[in-house]
N, C-alpha and C positions, 0 to 999 in steps of 0.2 A: 392708699398710702396713711385713713389717719393712724392708722395702728399696725403696719409694714415695720420688722428690725427683719435690716439683713448681717448676716451671720457668714459670718468672710474668714476660710480657713487659708493658711498659707504651705508652704510647702511641705514635703514630709507627711504633712498630716493624712491626706492618706493612706498613709501604711500605718495609723494605732494598731492598738492589737495588740500589733506580732513585732513593731520597734520599740525595738529599749523599754521594756515593759516594766523593769525597775524602775528607768526614768519620767514615764507616759502613761503607767497605767496599763491595766488591760480591758480596757474601754476602745472599739473602734468608733469610729467618722461614727456609722451609721447611732452607735448607741448614746452619741454625744445630742446627733440631731433628734433622737427622741428625748432627750435631756429636756434641749431646747423647748422643746416644740411641749411640752407637760405643762413647763416654767410657766414658757410665753403665752399658754392657754389660759391661766391662771390670771390675768393681770389685761386677759382682754388682748394679745397679742399679737399679729400673724409673727410664722418665718419665713425669710429667705434663705431656706442654707448654703453653701457653695462648700469646692475648696479648690482650691487650681494652685499650681508650682510656678505659675508665673508670673510673677513682678509686674506685665504692663496688662495685665487679666484682671490682677485684682485693683491696680487702679480704675479700669474700666466700669468696675461694680461699684470702687465709694461712687465715681461723678454717677456713673444707674440712682442707687440710692440717693442722692438731691435731690433728683428729683419723682422718689416712689415710697420715701420712707419718710418713716420719724428717727429714729437711731441705727447703729449699726454696732454691731458685738464681733472682735473683731483682733486675731489671733494671727497675727504675722507669720510665724515659724524664724526661721532665721534673717528673717527678714527683717525680723524687729531692729537689727542689727548694722545692717548695712544699709537701710533704704530712705533716703533722702528723698524719693520721688513719692514715697506711701507719705512721708510725715507732709509732703508740701501739697498730697492730695488730700486727706485729713485735712490739711486746714483750709484748702477751697471748699469744701463741704458745708461747712457751717453745722451740722449733725453730731450731736454729743455721741461721742465713739466709748466704749470703753471695751479696754485692752485687757484681753486674758492669756493667761501659760497654761499649763497644763502642769508643770514642775515650775520651782523655786527658782526666778533665774540668778539668783544674789546668792545662791546654794551653790550655783555651778562655776564652773570655766568662768577667769575674771571676764573675759569678754561678752561675757553676755550681760553682764552687768547696766548695759551702756543699751538703753533704748532708744531711737530717733522715733516714736512710735509716740514714748510716754508726753513727751511737753505738748502733745497736743491732744489727749485723750483727757476724756473725765475725769478718767479715774483708769488705775489696774489693778488685776484680781490675778494673784499667781501660784503656784504650786498649794491648791486644794485638789489634780487632777478634776477628772471629767466634773464635778460640782461646782468647780468656778465656772464654768458655764453657764451652771442656774444661778452662783450665786450670783456672776455679770448683769441676768437676764432682772432680778430682781433689783439690784443696782440702778442698772435702765431703767426700770418701772418708775422708781421713784426719783429719776432725772425726768423723762418726762412727767411725772405727773407735779412734780415741784412747777417746773415750768407755765403749767395749763392756772395759774394760781395767778 
């Protein structure tokens, strides 16, 4: 537990690399997992990397993270804009959560400008493609380091 980070990915992210590459880039979810593991290793962190198209499963994993992890990177996909339940789960677990998105939500359709996750996340990184996951791990590592002081 002392160094485990959950990286959770929501609906349709299993299609990365083939889905709307002009928006989401050409990296697959497996490519992003490699980026996360490499970045985490540089901070002495380990990764539990998961993806689900089901909201309830993501909530269960957030609850699980409360007992097993020191923090969470979370790309909730389309649930970002719809899920009060994910908002409540994040609030309940008491862990630092970094919200991450491949695209810049604020440069897209107006309905994507609102996030139910952002108010309960420590921070948000969006618009940097797969690189955003590395940035999010670096940010979370910084948060964890400052909380130890």
